[in-house]
N, C-alpha and C positions, 0 to 999 in steps of 0.2 A: 380542075375544071371549072369551068364559070357558073359563076351564079350560086354555087354548093360551098355552104360554110365547113372549114375544116377545123378539126381540133384543136389545132395552134389556134386559127381564129375565135373560138369561143373564151380559150385561157387568156389571150390579149384583150379582149373586150372585158372581160373582167377584169385583168389585173388595169387596164385603163381607165376603168369606170371610175368616177369622183366618189368621195367617201360617202356623201349624203346619197348619189344616187345609187350606188350600191345597195344600202340600206333601205332605200325608198323599194327598191327591186324586190329585196329582199322579204320585205312585209308585204308585199303586194302577192308572193309566192305563197304565204304563209297564208293570207286569207283565201287563197284559190285550193289549200290544203284543208281548210277548214269549212269550206263552204262543202266540198265533194268527199269530205272524210277520206282524204289520202295519204296515206303514210309518207310517202316522198313525192315532191315536185321537182322537174317533170316526172310522172310515175312511169316505171320499168316499160318496158315494149315486151310483147308475148314473147315465148322463150323462143329462141332460134330466129329472133330479129336481129339485123345485122348489129354491130359494135358502132358501126359508123355513122347509124343514125340516133346514137343513144349520145345524153351529156355528159362528159367525166365529174359534172360538178350539178350536185342536187340539192334541194332543202328536203333535210328530213327530221321525222318528228320523233320524240321520244318521251316515254310516261314516266315521270318520278315522283315520289312523295305526292302522289295525289293530281299531279299537274302536268301537263303539257309545256314540253319544250321543241324549237324549232331550231335547226344547226345546217348551216350551209357547208356541206364537207364535200369531199372526193366520193364519185359512185362506186364504193369496192363492191357492194351487190352486184352490178353489172361487168366490172372493170378487174376485178379482183385487187389483189394489194399490188402488185408489182406488173403494171400490163405493160408490156415493153415500151408502148407509144408514147404513155405518158410517166414513166418513172425520169424523166428530165426535165417536165413541163412544170410537174407539181412539187413542190415541198414536200417533204414526208409529214408536216402539222397539217396539211388540208385533212388526212387522212381522222375517221376515228378509229381508234386502236381498239381493238375488243373488251381490255379490262377496263377501260373508261367510263362505259355505262353501269358495269359493276358497283366503280366506287362510287358514282351518281346514287346507283339504288343505296350502296351503306351510308352515306351523307344523310341521305335524305330521310331515312328510317331511326338514325338513332334518335331516341328521346330526348329531350331537355334537361338538364341536369347527371347527363349521364358525364363522363367523363370527357368522350368525345367531340361533345354538344357544341355546335356553332353560334347558338343563338345570340345576337346580339354581338358576336364577336369581328373579329377583322381577320381577314385569310389573304395572305400573296399564293399565286398560282404561278410556278417557275414553267418555263415551256410548254405552254399551253395550248399551242396547237389550236384547233376550232374554239377553244375555251368551253368546250362541253361540262367539266367539271365546276370550273369559276362559277359559270353560269347558274346551274344547277344550285350550286350552293348559295349562292345569292339570295333565295329564296328564305334563305333563315338566318344570313350572316348579317353584321349590320354594315361590312365595307368589305368589297372584294378587289383587289388589283389582279389584273391577267396580263401577264407578260411572256414574251417571245422574244427571239433576236430577230426574223426574219418579216420584213415591211409587209409583203403579198399576205403572208398569215396573218398580222394584226390588222390587215384591212377587213379579211375576211372573219376574224372574232369581234370587230368594231361593229358589220353589218350583222353578226348572229345577236351582238349587245341589245342593238337598237329594235330587232325582231323581237326579241322574247322582254322588249321593255323593263330592264335591268338596270333601274337609274341609280340604283348602290355600286354600280361595278363601272370602274376605270380602267383603261386598256394602254400598257406603256411598252417601249421598247426595252429590254433589258439583257444586258450581256454580263456575262461571270464574268468576274475577277474583284480584288479588291478596291480597286479604283473605283470602278460602278457600283460597286456594294454598299460603299462611303457615300456615295450622293446620293442613291437612289434612298439609303436611311434616313440620313439628314433632310427629305423632300417627303417621306412618307411616315416616318416613325417606325414604332414597330407593329407586329402583328403576333395577333392568338395563335394562328394555324398558318405553318407555309405546305403547300403541295406541289407535288411535280410529278 
């Protein structure tokens, strides 16, 4: 229908946005969330509203270790995990999987000096998806490198890093294999923790 934006159009507009523009957009969404105390932006429509009026991506707020974090991610609250219209449009990395917030809480609650402490260490996150764990860990670690193989997912992660002002986080492409691992290690050195 003329004048109506489809879900495909929404995905294309985010995929084609320049990285700086996407980061700016996500930071503005964060300000709206903070100003109106919304757990997600845009907020879900009332129950029973047609899903065609909802956006498949939203900025979601999570709290870990007494701090709020914001993440652009797939809207599983409205569309579920495997909505037929979206399974081919979005990489699975746009979804925040159920164990992810639990790991974020666990890492944010470990005490300095414990064997699993991240204080002042360096962390490598493999197959990061939207970077939730790496960004949450960055509040305690000295350096975090978040990696994934999908370029569109990495653009989302970069926007999330900017939205959370995580200045000690870098985002990089990393595919698995001996050749790429050797080059990656040569560039970054070793890490205290590797998570994935």
